[in-house]
C-alpha positions in Angstrom: -43.5 -19.9 102.4 -45.9 -22.1 104.4 -47.5 -25.2 102.9 -50.8 -23.5 102.8 -49.7 -20.5 100.8 -51.8 -20.6 97.5 -48.9 -19.0 95.6 -46.8 -22.1 96.4 -49.3 -24.9 95.9 -51.5 -23.5 93.1 -49.0 -22.7 90.4 -50.2 -21.8 86.9 -48.5 -20.8 83.6 -50.3 -18.3 81.3 -49.7 -17.8 77.6 -51.7 -15.7 75.1 -52.7 -16.9 71.6 -55.1 -16.2 68.7 -57.4 -18.5 66.9 -59.2 -18.0 63.6 -62.8 -19.0 63.9 -65.5 -18.4 61.3 -63.6 -15.6 59.7 -62.9 -13.8 63.0 -59.8 -13.7 65.2 -60.3 -14.7 68.8 -57.6 -13.7 71.3 -57.4 -16.0 74.3 -55.4 -16.9 77.4 -54.3 -20.4 78.1 -53.7 -21.3 81.7 -52.1 -24.6 82.8 -52.1 -25.2 86.5 -53.5 -26.7 89.6 -56.0 -26.0 92.3 -55.6 -27.5 95.7 -58.7 -29.2 97.2 -59.0 -29.6 101.0 -60.9 -31.6 103.5 -63.4 -29.8 105.8 -60.6 -29.3 108.4 -58.6 -27.5 105.7 -56.0 -30.2 105.5 -54.8 -30.8 101.9 -56.3 -33.7 99.9 -55.2 -33.3 96.3 -53.8 -31.0 93.7 -56.1 -31.0 90.6 -54.6 -30.2 87.2 -56.5 -28.2 84.7 -56.0 -26.5 81.3 -58.2 -23.4 80.9 -58.8 -21.4 77.8 -60.4 -18.0 78.3 -61.2 -15.5 75.5 -59.8 -12.0 76.1 -63.0 -10.0 76.9 -63.8 -6.7 75.2 -64.6 -3.8 77.6 -68.2 -4.0 78.6 -68.8 -7.4 77.0 -71.3 -9.7 78.7 -69.8 -12.5 80.8 -68.9 -15.5 78.6 -70.1 -19.0 79.5 -67.6 -21.2 81.3 -67.6 -25.0 80.6 -65.9 -27.5 82.9 -65.0 -30.6 80.7 -63.7 -34.0 81.6 -63.4 -37.5 80.2 -64.3 -40.7 82.1 -62.9 -44.1 82.9 -62.9 -44.1 85.8 -59.2 -43.6 85.3 -59.0 -41.4 82.2 -57.5 -38.0 81.9 -59.2 -35.3 79.9 -56.9 -34.7 77.0 -59.3 -36.5 74.6 -62.1 -33.8 74.7 -59.4 -31.2 74.5 -56.9 -32.3 71.8 -59.2 -34.7 70.1 -62.3 -32.6 70.2 -63.1 -29.0 71.2 -60.0 -27.3 72.6 -58.3 -24.5 70.6 -55.7 -26.9 69.2 -56.5 -30.3 67.7 -55.0 -33.4 66.1 -57.1 -34.8 63.2 -57.3 -38.5 62.8 -58.3 -40.9 60.0 -61.3 -42.4 61.9 -62.8 -44.9 61.1 -59.4 -46.0 59.8 -56.3 -46.3 62.0 -54.1 -43.2 62.1 -50.5 -44.0 61.1 -47.6 -43.4 63.5 -45.9 -40.0 63.9 -45.5 -37.4 62.5 -49.0 -36.1 63.1 -50.9 -33.1 61.9 -51.4 -30.5 64.7 -53.0 -27.2 64.2 -55.6 -24.7 65.3 -59.0 -26.2 65.7 -61.7 -24.7 63.5 -64.3 -26.7 65.5 -63.3 -25.4 68.9 -66.1 -24.6 71.4 -64.0 -21.6 72.5 -66.1 -19.8 70.0 -69.1 -19.9 72.4 -67.6 -20.7 75.8 -64.4 -20.5 77.8 -63.2 -24.0 78.6 -61.6 -25.7 81.6 -60.5 -29.3 81.1 -60.0 -31.0 84.5 -58.1 -34.3 85.2 -59.5 -36.5 87.9 -57.3 -37.2 90.9 -54.8 -40.0 89.9 -55.0 -39.2 86.2 -53.1 -36.7 84.1 -51.1 -34.5 86.4 -53.6 -34.5 89.3 -52.2 -36.1 92.4 -53.0 -36.7 96.1 -51.5 -34.1 98.4 -50.4 -34.3 102.0 -51.7 -37.5 103.6 -54.5 -37.8 101.1 -55.6 -41.4 100.4 -56.9 -43.0 97.3 -60.1 -44.2 99.0 -61.0 -40.5 99.7 -61.2 -39.7 95.9 -61.6 -43.1 94.1 -65.3 -43.7 94.2 -68.5 -42.5 92.7 -69.4 -40.0 95.5 -65.8 -39.3 96.5 -65.0 -38.3 93.0 -68.0 -36.1 92.8 -67.0 -34.4 96.0 -63.4 -33.9 94.6 -64.7 -32.3 91.4 -67.1 -30.2 93.4 -64.3 -28.7 95.5 -62.1 -28.2 92.5 -64.8 -26.3 90.6 -65.7 -24.2 93.5 -62.0 -23.4 94.1 -61.5 -22.5 90.4 -64.5 -20.2 90.5 -63.0 -18.4 93.5 -59.4 -18.1 92.3 -60.5 -16.8 88.9 -63.4 -14.6 90.1 -65.8 -16.4 87.8 -68.9 -16.6 90.1 -71.2 -14.5 87.8 -70.6 -16.4 84.6 -73.0 -18.9 82.9 -71.8 -22.3 83.9 -71.8 -25.7 82.0 -70.6 -29.2 82.6 -69.4 -31.4 79.7 -68.7 -35.1 80.6 -67.9 -38.0 78.3 -68.3 -41.7 79.1 -67.9 -42.2 82.9 -67.7 -38.4 82.9 -71.5 -38.4 82.2 -72.1 -40.4 85.4 -69.9 -37.9 87.1 -71.6 -34.9 85.5 -75.2 -36.0 86.3 -74.3 -36.5 90.0 -72.0 -33.4 90.1 -74.6 -30.9 88.8 -77.0 -32.1 91.5 -74.3 -31.8 94.2 -73.3 -28.3 93.1 -76.8 -27.0 92.8 -77.6 -28.2 96.2 -74.7 -26.1 97.4 -76.3 -23.1 95.7 -74.3 -23.1 92.5 -76.9 -23.5 89.6 -75.8 -24.4 86.1 -77.1 -23.4 82.7 -76.5 -26.7 81.0 -75.0 -30.2 81.1 -73.6 -32.0 78.0 -73.5 -35.8 78.3 -71.5 -37.4 75.6 -71.6 -41.2 75.3 -73.9 -41.5 78.3 -74.2 -44.1 81.1 -76.5 -43.1 83.9 -78.0 -46.3 85.3 -75.3 -48.9 85.9 -77.8 -51.4 87.3 -79.0 -52.3 83.8 -75.5 -53.8 83.1 -75.5 -56.2 86.1 -75.3 -59.9 85.3 -78.7 -61.5 84.8 -80.5 -58.2 83.9 -82.0 -58.6 80.4 -82.3 -54.8 79.8 -78.6 -54.7 78.9 -79.3 -56.9 75.9 -82.2 -54.8 74.8 -80.1 -51.6 75.1 -77.3 -53.1 73.0 -79.4 -54.4 70.1 -79.7 -51.3 68.0 -75.9 -50.8 68.1 -75.4 -54.4 67.1 -77.8 -53.8 64.2 -76.0 -50.6 63.1 -72.7 -52.5 63.2 -73.8 -55.5 61.2 -75.4 -53.1 58.7 -72.1 -51.2 58.4 -70.0 -54.3 57.8 -72.5 -55.8 55.3 -73.3 -58.8 57.6 -77.1 -58.3 58.1 -80.3 -58.7 56.1 -80.7 -54.9 56.4 -77.7 -54.2 54.1 -78.9 -51.7 51.5 -81.5 -50.1 53.7 -80.9 -46.5 55.0 -79.3 -46.6 58.4 -82.0 -44.4 59.9 -84.6 -47.0 58.9 -82.5 -49.9 60.3 -82.3 -48.1 63.6 -86.0 -47.4 63.7 -86.9 -51.0 63.1 -84.2 -52.2 65.5 -85.6 -50.0 68.3 -89.1 -51.3 67.7 -87.9 -54.9 67.7 -85.7 -54.4 70.8 -88.5 -52.9 72.9 -91.2 -55.2 71.5 -90.7 -58.8 70.5 -87.1 -59.1 71.7 -87.7 -57.7 75.2 -90.9 -59.7 75.6 -89.0 -62.9 74.6 -86.2 -62.3 77.1 -88.6 -61.6 79.9 -90.2 -65.0 79.4 -87.0 -66.8 80.2 -87.4 -70.6 80.3 -91.2 -70.3 79.7 -90.7 -69.0 76.2 -92.1 -71.6 73.8 -89.5 -73.1 71.5 -91.4 -72.1 68.3 -91.5 -68.5 69.5 -87.9 -68.6 70.5 -86.9 -69.7 67.0 -89.0 -66.9 65.4 -87.3 -64.3 67.5 -83.8 -65.8 66.9 -84.5 -65.6 63.1 -85.5 -62.0 63.3 -82.5 -61.2 65.6 -80.2 -62.9 63.2 -81.5 -60.6 60.4 -80.6 -57.6 62.4 -77.2 -58.5 63.9 -75.7 -60.9 61.4 -75.0 -63.9 63.6 -76.5 -67.3 62.8 -79.9 -68.1 64.3 -78.7 -71.5 65.7 -75.8 -69.6 67.5 -78.4 -67.2 69.0 -80.5 -70.1 70.1 -77.6 -71.7 71.9 -77.0 -68.3 73.6 -80.7 -68.1 74.6 -81.1 -65.0 72.5 -78.6 -63.1 74.7 -75.5 -61.7 73.0 -72.7 -60.2 75.1 -70.6 -57.3 73.7 -67.3 -59.2 73.6 -68.9 -62.2 72.0 -70.3 -60.0 69.2 -67.0 -58.3 68.7 -65.3 -61.7 68.1 -68.1 -63.4 66.1 -69.2 -60.8 63.6 -66.1 -61.0 61.4 -64.7 -64.3 62.8 -64.6 -65.8 59.4 -62.1 -63.1 58.4 -60.1 -63.4 61.6 -61.0 -59.8 62.4 -62.1 -58.3 65.7 -64.4 -55.2 65.6 -63.8 -52.2 67.8 -65.4 -51.7 71.2 -65.5 -47.9 71.2 -66.2 -47.6 67.5 -67.4 -50.8 65.8 -66.5 -49.5 62.3 -62.9 -50.2 63.2 -61.6 -53.8 62.8 -58.2 -55.4 63.6 -56.5 -58.7 62.9 -57.4 -61.3 65.5 -56.9 -64.7 63.9 -55.1 -66.3 66.8 -54.2 -65.0 70.2 -52.3 -66.9 72.9 -53.9 -66.5 76.3 -57.5 -66.3 77.3 -57.2 -63.8 80.2 -58.4 -60.2 80.2 -56.7 -57.3 78.5 -57.0 -53.6 79.3 -60.4 -52.7 77.8 -59.4 -49.1 77.2 -56.4 -50.0 75.0 -57.1 -53.5 73.6 -59.4 -52.0 71.0 -58.8 -51.0 67.4 -60.7 -47.8 67.9 -58.6 -46.6 70.8 -55.4 -47.8 69.1 -56.4 -45.9 66.0 -56.2 -42.5 67.7 -54.4 -42.9 71.0 -50.9 -42.1 69.9 -51.9 -39.1 67.8 -53.8 -37.5 70.7 -51.1 -38.1 73.3 -48.4 -36.8 71.0 -50.4 -33.7 70.2 -51.2 -33.1 73.9 -47.5 -33.2 75.0 -46.6 -30.9 72.0 -49.3 -28.5 73.1 -48.1 -28.4 76.7 -44.5 -27.9 75.9 -44.5 -25.9 72.6 -47.7 -23.8 73.0 -48.1 -23.4 76.7 -44.5 -23.7 78.0 -45.7 -26.0 80.8 -43.1 -28.5 82.0 -43.1 -30.8 85.0 -41.3 -34.0 86.1 -44.6 -35.8 86.7 -45.7 -38.5 84.3 -48.9 -37.6 82.5 -51.3 -40.5 83.2 -53.5 -40.3 80.2 -55.0 -43.7 81.1 -54.7 -45.0 84.7 -57.8 -47.1 84.7 -56.1 -50.4 85.3 -55.0 -49.1 88.7 -58.0 -46.9 89.5 -61.0 -48.9 88.3 -60.3 -52.0 90.5 -60.0 -49.8 93.6 -63.2 -47.8 92.7 -66.0 -47.6 95.3 -69.1 -48.0 93.2 -71.6 -47.2 95.9 -73.7 -44.1 95.5 -76.0 -42.1 97.8 -78.7 -41.0 95.5 -81.2 -38.2 96.4 -84.3 -39.5 98.0 -82.7 -43.0 98.7 -81.5 -43.4 102.3 -79.3 -46.5 101.8 -76.4 -46.2 99.4 -77.0 -47.9 96.0 -74.4 -50.7 95.3 -74.0 -49.4 91.8 -74.9 -45.9 90.7 -78.1 -44.8 89.1 -77.4 -41.1 88.6 -80.6 -40.7 86.6 -82.0 -40.0 90.0 -79.5 -37.2 90.5 -80.1 -35.7 87.1 -83.9 -35.8 87.6 -83.5 -34.1 91.0 -81.2 -31.4 89.4 -83.8 -30.6 86.7 -86.5 -30.3 89.3 -84.3 -28.2 91.4 -83.4 -25.9 88.5 -86.1 -25.8 85.8 -83.8 -23.6 83.6 -81.2 -26.4 83.4 -80.6 -27.7 79.9 -79.4 -31.2 79.2 -77.9 -32.4 75.9 -77.3 -36.1 75.3 -74.9 -36.9 72.4 -73.3 -40.1 71.2 -72.4 -42.4 68.4 -74.5 -45.3 67.0 -71.4 -47.4 66.6 -70.5 -47.3 70.3 -70.7 -50.6 72.2 -69.2 -49.2 75.4 -72.1 -46.9 76.1 -74.9 -47.8 73.6 -77.1 -44.9 72.6 -80.3 -46.9 73.2 -79.2 -47.4 76.8 -79.0 -43.6 77.1 -82.5 -43.3 75.6 -83.7 -45.8 78.2 -82.1 -43.9 81.0 -83.3 -40.5 80.0 -86.8 -41.9 79.5 -86.8 -42.9 83.2 -86.2 -39.5 84.7 -90.0 -39.3 85.4 -90.1 -35.6 84.5 -93.1 -33.4 83.8 -93.8 -32.5 80.2 -92.4 -29.0 80.7 -89.1 -30.3 82.1 -88.8 -33.0 79.4 -88.5 -30.1 76.9 -85.2 -29.2 78.6 -83.6 -32.4 77.3 -82.4 -32.8 73.8 -80.7 -35.7 72.0 -78.4 -36.1 69.0 -76.9 -39.4 67.7 -74.2 -39.4 65.1 -72.8 -42.0 62.7 -69.7 -42.3 64.8 -68.4 -44.1 67.9 -67.7 -43.4 71.5 -65.5 -40.4 70.9 -67.8 -39.0 68.3 -65.7 -35.9 67.8 -62.6 -37.8 66.4 -64.5 -38.4 63.1 -63.7 -35.5 60.8 -67.1 -35.8 59.1 -68.9 -35.5 62.4 -67.1 -32.9 64.6 -68.3 -29.9 62.6 -71.9 -30.9 63.0 -71.4 -31.5 66.7 -69.9 -28.0 67.2 -72.9 -26.5 65.3 -75.4 -28.5 67.4 -73.6 -27.5 70.6 -73.5 -23.8 69.6 -77.3 -24.0 69.3 -77.5 -25.6 72.7 -75.4 -22.8 74.3 -77.5 -20.1 72.6 -80.7 -21.7 73.9 -79.5 -22.1 77.5 
């Protein structure tokens, strides 16, 4: 066969299974395989790995929705949304406590989104089993816009090889996957491929708010700091309902706190002391410490300081987690994706379950190493520039709020659902509220956007108390859109 023969380069393995959901038996196919994406001259660029789950349709049934799902990073494969969240098989964890080492529970998932939509989990090039092909180069796929183009070509190819062009279509991105999804839906719709909905879980759209010296990042972080201090009993709000704490924290963050930060060095000392005292009540750090920090608390500082008296470090992706941190040799950086009690608490269970699923359930085997996290290689090489719609010069860091806004105006039937956890420091929920409030939409289009925040962390779905509610909320979103 020639190199370009699809049968040679786009292998897939199909198995058939059943899943009990809400008292009914769902029969579905599972496909593990790759699609080859190509440059405009048809030369090979990459082989993109996917896991697809498709219900066996009854004769005459309406076309089922099709959801393309992916995690973030940049540099993360997409097993988390699958095995940890909404695929047909799932590994429960003990979140917000660490899950002990193997053996792990692994069973059919009563919370699977397969009840309402077929699912295609896609690994970004360089992660999972997705690899460059031919003379493909990392700089052609490792970047904001390059990555969007790679996903665009992979999705279009999948729609073609599976004859899925007339099905309702959705994107589901988590973390950096929300940045990807917001730009991707605009790109695809500009190519004439409209979508019914976009789910953004643990959202980050405007990366400019996180740049050094920009005070908005501290404002965005404050309600999560308040929720965390409240959870650990370190704030003056202990004993209040969490919803009330978050309401007051939002008001303070947008009001007195934001105003004080904007004043900079012109803020009167008496007023600075007043704001420091109120901030201390919310986030549990001493007022004199906050004054030394000029009212500005970085994420990593807060992680260290909140439980420092106990020698404990709180989680980054879920601040309810905490781990021993009394003394550490070395002051250099660690991998932010793994040097975290929240990630460590679920990582092994999910990876073990995923490999079991591939081998035992799907019969898929390969000599390739599955790169579940390849961020330490990919992130430093990432091209962060982004060509946003309506902006001629590339932005130096992405603000894909512009893309999402353009996508909604382009397709007034597009539904957008923001979800996340109030204990997530990596992508604070208040930052998502800020971003979504700056889409500059008409009142009619604003009704297309819904928001749900849960008492969970970055991967909200790993919490057994939360995942069922998420599935119910998503089911309603699919029914509406």
